[in-house]
C-alpha positions in Angstrom: 7.8 12.3 -25.9 7.7 8.0 -25.1 9.4 8.5 -22.1 7.0 10.6 -20.9 4.2 9.0 -22.2 5.4 5.8 -19.8 6.8 8.8 -17.4 2.1 9.3 -17.0 1.3 5.8 -17.1 3.6 4.5 -14.0 2.8 8.3 -11.8 -1.1 6.8 -12.3 -0.5 3.4 -11.8 0.8 4.9 -8.7 -2.6 7.4 -7.8 -4.3 3.6 -9.3 -3.0 1.8 -6.2 -4.5 3.9 -3.8 -7.5 4.4 -5.3 -8.8 0.6 -5.6 -7.1 -0.4 -2.5 -9.6 2.5 -0.9 -12.5 2.1 -3.1 -11.7 -1.8 -2.5 -11.7 -1.9 1.0 -15.0 0.8 0.7 -17.0 -1.3 -1.4 -16.8 -4.8 0.8 -17.6 -2.7 3.6 -20.9 -2.7 2.1 -20.8 -5.9 1.0 -21.0 -7.1 4.4 -16.9 -7.3 4.6 -16.2 -7.9 8.5 -13.0 -6.9 10.3 -12.3 -8.5 13.2 -8.6 -7.9 14.9 -6.8 -9.5 17.3 -8.3 -7.0 19.9 -12.2 -7.6 19.6 -14.0 -10.0 22.0 -14.9 -13.4 21.6 -18.1 -12.6 21.0 -17.1 -9.7 18.0 -15.3 -12.5 16.5 -18.4 -15.1 16.8 -20.8 -12.8 15.7 -18.1 -11.7 12.2 -18.0 -15.4 11.7 -21.1 -15.9 11.7 -22.8 -13.4 8.5 -21.5 -14.6 5.3 -20.2 -12.2 2.7 -22.2 -10.4 0.1 -21.1 -10.1 -3.5 -19.6 -6.6 -3.2 -17.2 -8.0 -0.5 -15.7 -10.1 -3.3 -15.5 -6.9 -6.1 -14.0 -5.1 -3.2 -10.7 -7.8 -3.1 -10.4 -7.8 -6.8 -10.1 -4.0 -6.8 -7.4 -4.7 -3.9 -5.9 -7.2 -5.6 -5.0 -5.6 -9.1 -4.7 -2.3 -6.6 -0.7 -4.4 -5.7 0.2 -4.3 -9.3 0.0 -1.3 -10.1 2.0 -0.3 -6.8 4.5 -1.9 -8.0 4.7 -1.2 -11.3 4.8 2.1 -10.0 7.8 1.6 -7.0 9.3 -0.6 -10.2 8.9 3.2 -12.2 10.1 5.6 -9.0 12.8 3.1 -8.2 14.1 3.5 -11.7 13.5 7.6 -12.2 15.3 8.6 -8.8 18.4 7.4 -10.0 18.0 2.6 -8.6 21.4 1.7 -8.2 21.7 -0.2 -4.5 19.4 1.9 -2.5 16.8 1.1 -5.4 17.7 -2.2 -5.7 16.9 -1.9 -1.4 14.0 0.0 -1.9 12.0 -2.6 -5.3 12.9 -5.6 -2.5 10.8 -3.9 -0.4 8.2 -3.1 -2.5 8.0 -6.9 -4.0 7.5 -8.2 -0.1 5.3 -6.1 0.3 2.9 -6.8 -2.2 3.8 -10.5 -1.8 2.7 -10.5 1.8 -0.1 -7.9 1.1 -1.8 -10.3 -1.2 -1.1 -13.3 1.0 -2.4 -10.4 3.8 -5.6 -10.3 1.6 -6.2 -14.0 0.6 -5.9 -15.2 4.6 -8.9 -12.4 4.4 -11.2 -13.7 2.0 -11.3 -17.1 3.5 -12.3 -15.8 6.7 -15.1 -14.5 4.0 -15.3 -17.3 2.3 -16.0 -19.4 5.0 -18.2 -16.6 7.0 -21.5 -18.2 7.5 -20.8 -21.2 6.9 -20.5 -22.6 10.7 -16.5 -22.4 10.9 -15.5 -21.7 14.9 -14.5 -20.1 17.0 -11.0 -21.4 17.5 -10.2 -21.4 13.8 -11.4 -17.9 12.9 -9.1 -16.3 15.5 -6.6 -18.3 13.9 -6.9 -16.8 11.1 -7.9 -13.1 11.8 -4.7 -13.3 14.4 -2.4 -14.5 11.4 -4.1 -12.2 8.9 -3.4 -9.1 11.5 0.4 -10.3 11.4 1.4 -10.9 7.8 -0.7 -6.9 8.2 1.6 -5.4 10.5 5.1 -7.1 8.4 3.6 -5.3 5.6 4.0 -1.9 7.7 7.4 -2.8 8.1 7.9 -3.1 4.5 6.4 -0.3 3.5 8.8 1.7 6.4 11.6 -0.1 5.2 10.9 0.1 1.2 10.7 4.7 2.0 13.8 3.9 4.1 15.4 3.3 1.1 13.0 5.4 -1.0 13.4 8.4 1.2 17.6 8.4 0.3 17.1 8.4 -3.3 14.9 10.8 -3.3 17.7 13.0 -1.4 20.2 12.0 -4.0 18.2 12.7 -7.1 17.2 16.8 -5.9 13.8 15.9 -4.6 14.6 17.1 -0.5 11.2 16.4 0.5 9.9 13.8 -1.4 13.0 12.3 0.5 12.4 13.6 4.4 8.5 12.8 3.8 9.8 9.3 3.1 12.0 9.5 6.0 9.5 10.9 8.4 6.5 9.0 7.6 8.7 5.8 7.5 9.5 6.7 11.4 6.2 7.4 12.5 5.3 4.0 11.1 8.1 2.1 12.5 7.4 4.4 16.3 3.4 4.0 16.4 3.1 0.5 15.5 4.2 -1.8 18.0 1.9 1.2 20.4 -1.0 0.1 18.7 -2.0 -2.5 16.5 -5.7 -1.2 15.8 -6.2 3.2 15.6 -2.9 4.7 15.3 -0.9 2.7 13.7 -3.4 1.9 10.5 -3.9 5.9 10.4 0.2 5.9 10.6 -0.3 3.5 7.8 -2.9 6.1 5.7 0.2 8.1 5.5 2.6 5.7 3.7 -0.5 6.2 1.2 -0.8 9.5 0.9 3.7 9.5 0.3 2.6 7.2 -3.3 -0.1 9.6 -4.3 2.5 12.8 -3.8 5.4 10.8 -5.2 3.4 10.0 -8.1 2.4 13.6 -8.5 5.3 15.5 -8.0 8.2 12.6 -9.9 6.1 12.8 -12.9 5.4 17.1 -13.1 9.0 17.3 -12.6 9.6 15.3 -15.5 8.0 17.3 -17.8 8.5 20.6 -16.2 12.4 20.1 -17.5 11.6 18.7 -20.4 9.8 22.4 -21.1 12.6 24.2 -19.5 15.4 21.9 -22.3 12.8 22.7 -25.0 12.8 26.6 -23.9 16.5 26.7 -23.8 17.6 27.5 -27.9 15.1 30.1 -28.3 15.5 32.0 -24.8 
């Protein structure tokens, strides 16, 4: 019973990590958070740096920060549930690196937001935006590395759809990221978020089904 409850909590953490991330981005956008990238023109960057951040920006940033804590709880649980071992250790290391780099990227974004409207120069602003983009792209590769380890681990545990989908998403991320850093690559990264939700549901529901089958066996 305790294992079942803890499993549901960890599965909920995976879903919560995605909900908090998307919610944080959405709330931050309503507060005036600017999303300038390396493809933005100098005029667009100057305009973004001239606008001070509203309170909603910090609420959104707080939710995004919480999302990475939830993700780590999910990732470590998922790897242990799928069997652990060497592949599990690699996946956990990739997940930890992903969360770390993502938090650093979030800190850079918050630095830009905090200095917005306070006289930040174009050169410094462009440098920080470029640094944030680099960290963001690195986090995409780390998510792919996690999936490349978690995929075979899921296949070994008998979760074929979960395993093959992990490998497919990782391949898409690794292929499209070098081609487009703004549009296509970000859509590919969205597949990673969908996989987290799917894995949370599959690993929770399947375990509950197995427990029910075992309980029903003596009376059959």
